C-alpha positions in Angstrom: -23.9 3.9 -12.0 -24.6 0.6 -10.6 -27.8 -0.9 -12.0 -30.4 -1.6 -9.4 -31.6 -5.2 -10.3 -34.3 -5.4 -7.3 -36.1 -2.1 -7.1 -37.4 -2.9 -3.7 -34.4 -4.5 -2.3 -36.2 -7.3 -0.7 -36.5 -10.0 -2.7 -32.8 -10.3 -3.5 -30.9 -13.0 -1.7 -27.2 -13.2 -1.1 -25.4 -13.6 -4.5 -21.7 -14.7 -5.1 -19.5 -13.2 -7.6 -17.6 -16.6 -8.2 -18.5 -18.4 -11.3 -20.3 -21.6 -11.1 -21.6 -20.9 -7.4 -25.5 -21.7 -7.4 -27.4 -19.2 -5.3 -31.3 -18.8 -4.7 -33.7 -16.0 -5.6 -37.4 -15.5 -5.7 -39.7 -13.9 -8.3 -41.2 -10.4 -7.5 -44.8 -11.8 -6.9 -43.7 -14.8 -4.9 -43.1 -17.5 -7.9 -40.8 -20.6 -7.3 -37.5 -20.0 -6.2 -35.4 -20.6 -9.0 -31.6 -22.0 -9.0 -29.4 -20.3 -11.1 -25.8 -21.7 -12.1 -23.8 -18.3 -12.7 -21.7 -19.1 -15.7 -19.4 -16.8 -17.4 -21.3 -14.1 -19.3 -19.1 -15.1 -22.5 -20.8 -18.6 -22.3 -24.3 -16.9 -22.1 -23.5 -14.7 -25.0 -21.3 -16.9 -26.9 -21.6 -20.3 -29.0 -24.1 -22.0 -26.7 -27.8 -21.8 -28.0 -30.6 -20.3 -26.2 -31.9 -23.8 -25.2 -28.4 -24.9 -23.8 -28.1 -21.6 -21.8 -31.6 -22.4 -20.3 -30.2 -25.9 -19.4 -28.2 -24.1 -16.6 -31.2 -23.1 -15.0 -33.7 -25.5 -13.2 -36.8 -25.3 -11.1 -35.9 -26.4 -7.6 -39.4 -26.2 -6.2 -42.2 -28.6 -7.4 -45.5 -27.0 -6.8 -47.7 -29.3 -8.9 -48.2 -29.5 -12.6 -47.2 -26.5 -14.5 -49.8 -24.9 -16.9 -46.9 -23.5 -19.1 -43.6 -25.1 -18.7 -42.2 -23.5 -21.6 -43.0 -19.9 -20.1 -41.3 -20.7 -16.9 -38.0 -22.0 -18.8 -38.1 -18.7 -20.8 -38.5 -16.7 -17.6 -35.8 -18.6 -15.9 -33.3 -17.9 -18.7 -34.3 -14.4 -18.7 -33.8 -13.6 -15.2 -30.5 -15.4 -15.4 -29.3 -13.3 -17.9 -30.6 -10.1 -16.4 -28.9 -11.2 -13.1 -25.8 -11.9 -14.5 -25.5 -8.6 -16.4 -26.4 -6.9 -13.2 -23.7 -8.8 -11.4 -21.2 -7.9 -14.0 -22.0 -4.2 -14.1 -21.6 -4.2 -10.4 -18.2 -5.8 -10.3 -16.6 -3.6 -13.1 -17.1 -0.2 -11.8 -14.3 0.9 -13.9 -10.8 0.0 -15.6 -7.5 1.3 -14.0 -4.4 1.0 -15.9 -0.9 1.0 -13.8 2.0 2.3 -15.7 5.4 1.4 -14.1 8.1 3.6 -15.7 11.5 2.1 -14.9 10.2 -1.4 -15.0 13.3 -3.1 -15.9 15.3 -1.3 -13.1 16.3 -3.1 -9.7 13.5 -1.7 -7.7 11.0 -3.0 -10.2 12.4 -6.4 -10.2 13.0 -6.9 -6.6 9.8 -5.1 -5.2 7.1 -3.3 -7.6 6.1 -6.2 -9.9 5.5 -8.2 -6.9 3.6 -5.5 -5.3 1.6 -5.0 -8.4 1.0 -8.8 -8.4 -0.2 -8.7 -4.8 -2.3 -5.6 -5.7 -4.0 -8.0 -8.4 -4.7 -10.9 -6.1 -6.3 -8.6 -3.5 -8.6 -7.1 -6.0 -9.1 -9.7 -8.8 -12.8 -10.3 -9.3 -13.9 -7.3 -7.3 -14.9 -3.9 -8.6 -12.3 -3.1 -11.3 -10.7 -4.6 -14.2 -6.9 -4.0 -14.7 -3.8 -3.6 -17.3 -0.4 -3.5 -16.5 2.1 -1.5 -18.5 5.8 -1.9 -17.8 7.8 1.0 -19.4 11.5 1.9 -19.8 14.0 3.2 -22.3 15.0 -0.4 -22.8 14.4 -1.9 -26.6 11.1 -3.4 -26.9 12.4 -7.0 -27.4 14.9 -6.9 -24.4 12.2 -5.4 -22.2 9.6 -8.1 -23.1 12.1 -10.6 -22.2 12.9 -9.1 -18.8 9.4 -8.5 -17.9 8.5 -12.3 -19.0 11.3 -13.6 -16.8 10.3 -11.4 -13.9 6.6 -12.3 -14.1 7.4 -16.0 -14.3 9.3 -15.6 -10.8 6.2 -14.4 -9.2 4.8 -16.4 -6.3 1.6 -16.3 -4.4 1.3 -16.0 -0.5 1.1 -19.4 1.3 -2.5 -18.8 2.1 -3.9 -18.9 -1.7 -4.3 -22.1 -3.2 -2.1 -23.7 -5.9 -4.8 -23.8 -8.4 -6.2 -20.3 -7.9 -2.5 -18.9 -7.7 -1.8 -20.6 -11.1 -5.1 -19.0 -12.6 -4.4 -15.8 -11.3 -0.9 -15.8 -12.2 -1.9 -16.3 -15.7 -4.3 -13.6 -15.7 -1.6 -11.4 -14.4 0.8 -12.4 -17.1 -1.8 -11.5 -19.9 -2.7 -8.3 -18.4 1.0 -7.3 -18.2 3.0 -5.9 -21.3 6.3 -4.0 -22.0 6.5 -0.7 -24.2 9.2 1.5 -25.0 8.3 5.0 -23.6 10.4 7.9 -24.4 8.7 10.5 -26.4 5.7 12.7 -26.2 4.4 10.6 -29.1 5.0 7.3 -27.3 2.8 8.8 -24.3 -0.1 9.7 -26.8 0.0 6.2 -28.3 0.0 4.8 -24.9 -2.9 7.2 -24.1 -5.0 5.7 -27.1 -4.3 2.2 -26.3 -5.8 2.3 -23.0 -8.9 4.4 -24.5 -9.4 1.8 -27.2 -8.7 -1.0 -24.6 -11.5 0.6 -22.4 -14.0 1.1 -25.2 -13.5 -2.4 -26.6 -14.4 -3.8 -23.3 -17.6 -1.6 -22.9 -16.0 0.0 -19.6 -15.6 3.2 -18.0 -12.2 4.4 -17.0 -11.7 4.7 -13.4 -8.0 6.1 -13.4 -4.2 5.7 -14.0 -1.4 5.1 -12.0 2.0 5.9 -13.1 4.8 4.6 -10.9 8.2 6.7 -11.4 10.7 4.1 -10.4 13.4 6.4 -12.4 15.9 8.8 -11.2 14.7 12.4 -10.1 16.4 14.1 -13.0 14.0 12.3 -15.2 10.8 13.3 -13.4 10.3 16.8 -15.2 10.4 15.5 -18.8 7.9 12.4 -17.6 5.9 14.7 -15.9 5.3 17.0 -18.6 4.8 14.2 -21.0 2.0 12.7 -18.8 0.6 16.2 -18.2 0.2 17.0 -22.1 -0.5 13.6 -23.5 -1.6 10.9 -21.1 -4.0 12.0 -18.7 -7.4 10.3 -18.3 -10.2 11.9 -19.3 -13.0 13.6 -17.3 -14.2 11.6 -14.3 -11.1 9.5 -14.0 -8.5 10.1 -11.5 -4.5 10.4 -11.9 -1.9 9.0 -9.3 1.6 9.7 -9.8 4.0 7.8 -7.5 7.6 9.3 -6.6 10.5 7.2 -5.0 13.0 9.1 -3.1 15.4 10.8 -3.0 13.0 14.0 -2.9 16.1 16.6 -3.1 19.3 17.0 -1.6 18.4 19.8 0.7 15.6 22.2 1.6 16.5 24.2 -1.8 16.6 21.4 -4.1 13.6 19.9 -2.7 11.5 23.2 -2.8 12.7 23.5 -6.7 11.8 19.8 -7.4 8.2 20.3 -5.8 7.8 23.4 -7.7 8.7 21.9 -10.8 6.2 18.8 -10.2 3.5 21.2 -9.0 3.5 22.7 -12.2 2.3 19.3 -13.8 0.2 17.9 -10.9 -2.0 18.6 -8.3 -1.0 18.0 -4.6 -3.7 15.4 -4.3 -2.3 13.4 -7.3 1.3 13.0 -6.1 2.4 9.9 -3.6 5.5 10.2 -2.4 7.0 6.9 -1.5 8.7 6.3 2.0 8.6 2.8 2.0 9.2 2.6 5.8 5.6 3.9 6.1 4.6 0.5 4.5 6.5 -1.7 6.9 3.6 -3.6 9.2 5.1 -2.4 12.5 5.4 1.1 11.4 2.1 1.3 10.0 0.7 0.0 13.2 1.9 2.8 15.2 -1.0 5.1 14.8 -3.7 2.3 15.0 -1.9 0.9 18.4 -1.9 4.4 19.8 -5.6 4.9 19.1 -6.8 1.3 20.1 -5.2 1.7 23.4 -5.7 5.2 23.8 -7.3 4.7 27.3 -4.0 3.0 28.3 -1.7 5.5 27.0 -3.1 8.7 27.8 -1.6 8.9 31.1 1.7 7.4 29.6 2.4 8.9 26.3 4.2 12.3 27.7 7.4 13.8 29.1 6.0 12.8 32.7 6.5 9.1 32.0 8.7 8.6 28.8 12.6 8.4 29.6 13.6 8.4 26.1 12.6 7.4 22.5 15.0 5.3 20.3 14.5 5.1 16.5 17.1 2.8 15.0 17.8 1.4 11.7 21.1 -0.9 11.6 22.4 -2.7 8.7 25.1 -5.3 8.3 25.9 -4.4 4.7 28.2 -1.6 3.5 27.9 0.7 0.3 29.8 -1.4 -2.1 28.3 -0.7 -5.5 26.3 2.4 -4.4 29.3 4.6 -3.8 28.1 7.1 -6.3 24.7 7.4 -4.6 26.3 7.4 -1.2 28.8 10.0 -1.7 26.0 12.5 -2.9 23.6 11.8 0.0 25.3 9.7 3.0 23.7 8.2 5.8 21.9 11.3 7.1 20.1 12.1 3.7 19.5 8.5 2.9 17.7 7.1 6.0 17.4 9.8 9.1 16.0 12.6 7.0 13.2 10.8 5.7 12.6 7.0 7.2 13.6 7.6 10.8 12.0 11.2 10.9 8.4 10.0 9.7 8.8 7.1 12.4 9.5 10.0 15.0 6.5 12.1 13.6 4.3 9.0 14.0 5.4 8.5 17.7 5.4 12.1 18.7 2.4 13.6 16.7 -0.9 14.4 18.7 -3.3 11.8 18.0 -6.2 12.9 15.7 -9.8 12.0 16.9 -10.0 10.1 13.7 -7.1 8.2 12.6 -8.8 7.0 9.4 -8.9 10.8 8.3 -5.8 11.2 6.0 -6.1 14.9 6.0 -6.3 15.1 9.9 -3.2 12.6 10.1 -1.0 14.6 7.9 -2.0 18.0 9.4 -1.4 16.5 13.0 2.2 15.2 11.4 3.1 18.5 10.0 2.8 20.1 13.4 4.9 17.6 14.7 7.7 18.4 12.5 7.3 22.2 13.3 7.7 21.5 17.0 11.2 20.1 16.1 14.0 21.8 17.7 16.6 23.1 15.3 19.7 20.9 15.4 23.3 22.2 15.8 26.7 20.4 15.2 26.7 19.2 18.6 23.7 17.1 18.2 25.2 14.6 16.2 28.1 11.9 15.9 29.4 10.6 12.7 31.2 7.6 11.5 32.8 5.9 8.3 33.6 2.2 8.1 37.2 2.1 7.2 36.9 0.4 3.8 34.4 3.1 2.2 37.3 5.5 1.0 38.9 2.9 -0.8 35.8 1.5 -2.2 34.9 5.0 -3.5 38.3 5.5 -5.1 37.9 2.0 -6.8 34.5 2.6 -8.0 34.9 6.2 -9.0 38.4 6.2 -10.3 39.5 8.5 -7.4 43.2 9.4 -6.9 44.9 7.3 -3.9 45.2 10.7 -2.0 41.3 11.0 -2.0 39.4 10.5 1.5 35.9 10.9 1.7 34.2 12.9 4.5 30.9 11.1 3.8 29.4 9.6 6.7 28.2 5.7 6.7 27.2 6.2 10.3 25.2 8.8 12.4 23.7 9.0 15.8 21.5 12.3 16.1 19.9 13.7 19.2 16.5 15.3 18.6 14.2 17.4 21.0 10.6 18.5 20.6 9.5 22.0 21.7 5.9 21.3 23.0 4.5 20.4 26.2 4.1 17.0 25.9 7.7 16.1 24.8 9.8 18.9 26.5 13.1 17.5 27.7 12.6 13.9 26.2 15.6 12.8 24.1 14.8 11.2 21.1 17.7 9.4 19.7 17.9 8.6 15.6 20.7 6.3 14.8 21.6 4.5 11.5 24.6 2.8 9.8 26.3 0.5 7.8 28.8 -2.4 8.2 27.3 -2.5 11.8 26.8 -5.7 13.8 23.7 -6.5 13.4 20.6 -5.7 10.7 17.6 -4.6 12.7 15.0 -1.7 12.9 12.7 -0.4 15.7 11.3 2.4 17.4 11.5 1.9 21.3 9.7 3.8 23.8 11.5 3.5 27.3 9.4 4.5 30.4 10.5 6.3 33.4 10.9 3.6 36.5 10.5 5.6 39.9 9.9 2.3 41.6 12.0 0.6 44.3 11.7 -3.2 44.9 13.0 -4.3 48.3 13.0 -8.0 47.2 15.7 -9.6 45.2 15.3 -9.6 41.4 15.1 -13.4 41.4 11.7 -12.9 42.9 10.4 -10.2 40.3 7.6 -11.1 38.3 7.2 -9.9 34.7 3.5 -8.8 34.6 3.7 -7.4 38.5 7.1 -5.7 39.4 7.5 -2.4 38.6 11.4 -2.6 39.0 11.5 -4.4 35.5 12.1 -1.9 32.5 9.0 -0.8 31.2 8.8 -0.3 27.5 6.8 -0.3 24.2 8.6 -1.6 20.9 7.6 -1.2 17.5 10.0 -3.9 15.9 10.3 -3.2 12.3 12.1 -6.5 11.4 15.1 -8.4 11.4 17.1 -9.0 14.4 16.8 -11.8 16.9 13.1 -11.7 16.3 13.5 -12.1 12.7 9.9 -10.5 11.8 7.9 -7.6 12.7 6.3 -7.5 15.9 5.1 -4.9 18.6 6.4 -5.7 22.1 4.6 -4.2 25.4 6.1 -4.9 28.6 3.7 -7.0 30.8 4.3 -4.7 33.6 2.5 -1.8 31.5 -0.8 -3.0 30.3 -2.1 -5.8 28.0 -2.6 -4.0 24.6 -5.3 -4.4 22.1 -4.6 -5.2 18.2 -6.7 -6.3 15.7 -7.1 -10.1 16.0 -7.9 -10.4 12.2 -4.2 -9.1 11.6 -2.3 -9.5 14.6 -1.6 -12.7 16.7 0.3 -13.2 19.7 3.8 -14.7 19.4 4.2 -18.3 21.1 6.9 -19.0 23.6 10.4 -18.6 22.2 12.5 -19.9 25.1 16.3 -18.5 25.3 15.2 -15.6 23.1 16.1 -12.3 24.8 15.4 -8.7 23.6 16.9 -5.5 25.0 18.3 -7.3 27.7 15.1 -9.0 28.9 13.6 -12.3 27.8 10.7 -12.4 25.4 8.5 -13.8 27.9 8.6 -10.6 29.9 6.6 -8.9 26.9 3.3 -9.2 25.5 4.6 -9.8 21.9 2.3 -10.0 18.7 3.2 -10.4 15.1 1.3 -10.2 11.8 -0.8 -12.9 10.9 0.4 -12.6 7.4 3.5 -11.0 6.6 3.6 -8.3 3.8 6.4 -6.3 2.1 6.3 -2.8 2.5 5.7 -2.1 -1.2 2.7 -4.5 -1.5 1.1 -2.5 1.3 1.6 0.8 -0.1 0.7 0.0 -3.5 -2.3 -1.2 -2.0 -2.7 2.3 -0.1 -2.2 4.0 -3.8 -4.7 2.2 -5.4 -7.2 3.1 -2.5 -6.1 6.8 -2.5 -4.8 6.7 1.4 -2.7 9.8 1.1 -1.7 9.4 5.0 0.7 6.6 4.0 2.7 8.9 1.8 5.0 12.3 1.9 3.0 15.4 1.2 5.1 18.4 -0.2 4.4 20.5 3.0 5.9 17.5 5.2 8.7 17.0 2.8 9.9 20.8 2.9 9.3 20.9 6.9 11.8 17.9 7.3 14.2 19.2 5.0 13.8 22.6 6.7 14.7 20.7 10.0 17.8 18.7 8.5 19.3 21.0 6.0 21.0 23.3 8.8 22.7 20.3 10.6 23.8 19.0 7.2 25.6 22.1 6.2 27.0 22.6 9.6 28.5 18.7 9.3 29.6 19.3 5.7 33.5 19.4 6.5 33.4 17.2 9.5 35.6 14.2 9.5 33.7 11.2 10.8 35.3 8.6 13.0 36.5 5.6 11.4 35.5 2.0 12.3 36.3 -1.4 11.3 32.7 -2.9 10.6 30.9 -5.7 12.0 31.4 -7.1 15.4 34.9 -5.5 15.5 33.3 -2.3 16.0 32.8 -3.2 19.8 32.2 0.0 21.8 33.8 2.2 19.5 30.4 3.9 18.2 28.8 4.0 21.6 27.8 7.6 22.4 26.3 9.5 25.4 24.0 12.6 25.4 23.2 15.3 27.9 21.2 18.7 27.2 21.4 19.4 23.4 25.0 17.6 23.1 25.9 14.1 22.0 29.4 12.7 22.1 31.3 9.4 21.7 31.9 7.7 24.9 35.5 6.6 23.8 38.4 8.4 22.3 39.4 7.7 18.8 42.0 5.0 18.7 45.0 6.3 17.2 45.2 3.6 14.7 42.2 4.5 13.2 43.0 8.2 12.3 43.0 9.0 8.4 46.0 8.2 6.4 46.5 10.3 3.2 44.1 13.2 2.6 42.9 16.2 4.5 43.6 16.4 8.1 40.9 16.2 10.6 39.7 19.5 12.1 41.0 20.3 15.4 37.6 20.3 17.3 39.6 19.6 20.5 41.8 22.9 20.2 41.9 24.8 23.4 40.2 28.3 23.4 42.7 30.9 22.4 43.1 34.2 24.2 44.4 37.3 22.4 43.7 40.9 22.1 41.8 42.9 19.3 41.6 46.5 19.1 43.1 46.8 22.6 40.3 44.7 24.2 40.6 41.1 25.3 39.8 38.4 22.5 38.4 35.0 22.8 38.7 32.6 19.7 37.8 29.0 19.2 35.9 26.8 16.9 31.9 27.8 16.8 30.9 25.1 19.4 33.9 25.7 22.0 33.2 29.5 21.3 29.5 29.5 22.1 30.2 27.1 25.2 32.9 29.5 26.7 30.5 32.6 26.1 27.8 30.7 27.6 29.9 30.0 30.7 31.1 33.6 30.8 27.4 35.3 30.7 26.4 32.6 33.3 29.1 33.5 35.8 28.5 37.0 35.0 24.8 36.7 36.1 25.7 34.7 39.2 28.0 37.6 40.6 25.5 40.4 39.8 22.6 38.4 41.5 24.8 37.8 44.3 25.9 41.3 44.6 22.7 43.6 43.7 19.8 40.7 43.4 19.3 41.3 39.6 20.9 40.4 36.6 20.1 42.8 33.5 21.1 41.2 30.2 20.7 43.0 26.9 20.5 40.9 23.8 21.0 41.4 20.1 19.1 40.0 17.4 20.2 38.0 14.1 21.3 34.6 13.4 24.5 34.5 15.4 23.3 34.5 18.8 20.7 31.6 18.2 23.3 28.7 19.0 24.1 30.6 22.3 20.4 30.9 23.1 20.1 27.0 22.6 23.1 26.3 24.8 21.9 28.4 27.6 18.7 26.9 27.7 19.9 23.3 27.5 23.0 23.4 29.3 23.0 25.8 32.0 20.8 24.5 34.6 22.3 26.7 37.5 21.6 29.9 35.6 19.7 32.3 37.7 16.7 32.8 35.5 14.4 33.7 38.2 16.5 37.0 39.0 17.3 37.8 35.3 15.9 40.7 33.5 16.0 40.2 29.6 16.2 43.4 27.4 16.7 43.7 23.7 19.4 45.6 22.1 17.6 46.3 18.8 14.4 45.3 17.1 12.8 45.3 13.6 9.7 47.3 13.3 7.5 44.3 12.8 4.9 42.7 15.1 6.5 40.8 17.8 4.9 37.5 16.3 6.5 37.9 12.7 9.1 35.6 12.1 11.7 38.4 11.5 11.1 40.0 14.7 14.1 39.7 17.2 11.8 39.0 20.1 10.3 35.9 18.1 13.8 34.6 17.7 14.4 35.0 21.3 11.1 33.3 22.4 11.6 30.5 20.1 15.2 29.5 20.9 15.4 30.6 24.5 12.2 32.1 26.4 10.0 29.0 25.7 12.7 26.9 27.4 13.7 28.7 30.7 11.6 29.6 33.6 12.0 33.4 33.7 9.2 35.9 35.3 7.2 37.2 32.5 7.5 40.6 34.2 11.2 40.3 33.5 11.0 39.8 29.9 11.2 43.2 28.2 10.5 43.6 24.5 11.0 46.8 22.5 7.5 48.7 22.1 7.8 48.8 18.1 4.0 48.2 18.0 1.8 50.6 19.5 -1.8 51.7 18.6 -1.6 49.2 15.7 1.2 51.2 14.2 4.8 50.1 13.6 7.5 52.8 14.9 5.6 55.5 14.7 7.3 58.8 15.9 4.2 60.0 17.7 3.6 57.1 19.8 7.1 57.7 21.4 8.1 53.9 21.5 11.7 54.7 22.1 11.0 57.2 24.7 8.9 54.5 26.7 11.7 51.9 26.4 14.2 54.5 27.7 11.9 55.1 30.7 11.6 51.7 31.5 15.3 51.2 31.4 15.8 54.3 33.7 13.4 52.9 36.0 14.4 49.3 36.5 18.2 49.7 35.8 20.7 51.2 38.2 22.3 54.2 36.3 21.0 52.7 33.3 23.9 50.1 33.3 23.2 46.9 31.9 25.4 44.1 33.7 26.0 42.8 30.2 25.2 43.8 26.7 25.6 41.1 23.9 26.3 42.7 20.6 27.3 41.3 17.1 29.1 42.8 14.1 27.8 43.4 10.6 29.6 43.0 7.2 29.3 46.4 6.9 30.5 47.5 10.3 27.1 48.0 12.0 25.9 46.8 15.5 22.8 46.6 17.2 20.7 48.5 14.7 23.4 51.5 14.2 24.3 51.9 10.6 27.0 53.8 8.9 26.4 57.0 7.3 23.2 57.1 9.8 23.8 59.8 12.6 20.9 58.2 14.9 22.0 56.9 18.1 25.7 57.2 17.7 26.0 60.2 20.1 23.5 62.6 22.2 21.6 62.0 25.2 19.0 59.9 23.9 19.0 56.4 25.2 16.8 54.6 22.8 16.5 55.7 19.0 14.8 55.0 15.9 17.0 54.0 13.1 16.9 53.4 9.3 18.4 50.0 7.7 19.7 49.9 4.4 17.9 46.3 4.0 14.4 45.3 4.8 12.6 46.1 7.0 14.1 49.3 7.1 12.7 50.8 10.3 14.3 49.7 13.5 14.4 50.5 17.1 17.9 50.1 18.9 19.7 51.2 22.1 22.3 54.0 21.5 25.8 53.9 21.2 26.1 56.1 24.6 23.6 53.6 26.4 25.5 50.5 25.3 28.9 52.2 26.6 27.3 52.6 30.2 27.3 48.8 30.4 29.5 46.9 32.9 30.4 44.4 30.2 30.0 44.3 26.5 30.6 41.0 24.7 30.7 41.5 21.0 30.1 38.1 19.2 31.6 37.6 15.6 31.1 34.1 13.6 31.5 33.0 10.3 33.8 33.4 7.3 31.7 36.2 5.7 33.1 38.4 8.5 36.8 37.9 7.9 37.1 41.1 5.9 35.4 43.2 8.1 37.4 42.0 11.1 40.7 42.6 9.5 39.4 46.0 8.5 38.0 47.1 11.8 41.3 45.9 13.4 42.9 48.8 11.6 40.7 51.7 12.2 40.5 54.0 15.0 37.4 55.8 16.6 35.2 56.3 13.8 31.7 55.5 14.8 30.0 57.4 11.7 31.7 55.2 9.3 32.1 52.1 11.3 29.5 52.0 14.2 31.4 49.1 16.1 34.5 51.2 16.4 32.5 53.2 18.7 31.9 50.6 21.1 34.0 51.3 24.2 32.6 50.9 27.6 33.1 54.2 29.8 33.8 52.0 33.0 32.8 48.7 32.1 34.9 45.9 30.3 34.8 45.1 26.3 35.4 41.7 25.1 35.5 40.0 21.8 34.4 36.6 21.0 35.5 35.4 17.4 35.4 31.9 15.9 38.5 30.9 14.2 37.0 31.5 10.5 36.0 35.1 11.3 39.5 35.7 13.2 41.8 33.6 10.9 39.7 33.0 7.7 
């Protein structure tokens, strides 16, 4: 607790904490003002005599002859000593120990020691004392030599005076030491040394920072040792800093999070994404907050044409191919850096952006609003020399050809009212034509200017492009910046940290001269790690990745990564020679390269590319038409056929009745219908369910919830045309006495002519079931009932389903079968006759309608 030097708080003047600065104060009862030369406490308590110490305090107000000059001298000394003790107590609220694990590694050498030195420059002489422990598995002698060399190379920012820099650098070097840290005993010894240091200095321990600059496989052992042997005592905090990669996919990230969660609390963990420390990125939320009034009417789908989030590199992966082979460009850059930037741009702005908890919760909501990705959402590339580098660095055979992408463009959409329909383009790659990073918000331009563009004025013409750019760095500009088109508004940025850029004649950005923008750059440039280390010290969690946000990000990216695992990336030569080879176009939810792959860039030795351009194969299966293709082409063909059927039905009967199955197979179809079929007659379409699990409609396992998530919320269909199955009545699920099945059957009879759906979409399970009609279960396989309750062999066991006789009344039945796991049942069903009690799918044969099978190549050919 800080001592209260002046109880009434009124007599104290402003005191400097710097040594040797003379200040004034008054005695409690209006005695003479005393000038006290503030000297180091060591001098007051060291070799100087009491008389010598008193010489530093002199009477500066002559008020006539003194009766007791000796008393005044003694009073002066006493007050100086008391004041200095008070100031020192205020200065040293506690001691902070920083332990850098992996202190001899490349990241530590390039960035982390520099960041720790910057922390010391910022905090020296304030509230805390510090010690810095570089730790690694390197021998003590080698480690000490390495640390000494790194510390000697450190330099101060330009605004620090040379003498001051030299003094602080010397202090930092004396406070930094290396130690070998491997076993539990090593961690116990470190903890004891810290405690002894704190005790010797008469200090209180404020906290400990452990920075994990080590591979993730080492996390568990280190975490166990810290938790068991090196936690600070009661009243002191612990902050553990973790570097990416945080897993390889959702499962591995979950496992790592669970493991670390066994040792540390969530508030103790700081996962670093260094992009969040880059000054332009860190300015996104403050910029949005400071310019709320101007942006409120602009920051939405009504005005934003698209958002581009880009990181281009000129370097390749040489020397890092072992890492790159495991991760690739999507895991290395898009899943973390670019996705974090996306959430900062797209999230709802909290009322108080200084609240870490509020910011992180709003980011999580943005993650949850991301629409699922499919293979058609991405394009992949690989620079030509990559496979050769992998063969050389990892001793692979000459026939080896890598499928790891070094370039990726991904089209992302958000399913919320603010951003519905706005494309977010994420792109990154190695061996490209320039090094640059930015987030660019491009606004719609609905103006037409009659005069020639020579007469357009940057801050007046509505016809010039309107954009806001958070320029992360490098490129033509060469530094971080915030750019706002002059025909938008003059932005507000904090003048103490951002300054307006001067004129740069001839410089053009995004096709426009710099003079078209209000352009601001940081007053003082800081590297990302220095910013983040400061935020760690001050406990600012909003600059880091929480467990929830991490898992949400991996949950979004993992399905796409799995879908692209065997895709052959487009080869490109690298650098300026790429030309327009990597240009891509987008429409709806699909992305594709603008140019055909040149013949000379087709891979040589190694696996052949998958024939994504194969034509749709038409054949027969169980004496009915069969359409087979690769998954994307198959889904596109099925969606086209459904639309054509809908248009014909509406033209003939005025309505289209479509019954849809649940499960995962139809999800890509729903997404295709929602984003690519703008001519679909949704206003005249009735949507029914083929089957439903006996769970509440809002439950994630509900088929209706799948339909709502992937289709209904993206289309305009009258709500009275949507017919969910009544599985949840009177607060009960599928109770016989509630007669939910009979109610649904009556609704069908009332609205669907002859109870004959225009189209029924089915799937086929690996056991031969279809809808929720299962083998060895007689329910719904025959008889007069239109809708039945059935029992599933898997949870949830209770189901509601259209009966086989009702399905066979349909004008058309489409059966969608996808995936290698369906190959065995596909072969089996092709050989059996009409045996619905054993294979319910074999009982599907419309009485007067058409049956068409849609199978992808993996299900059909294996």
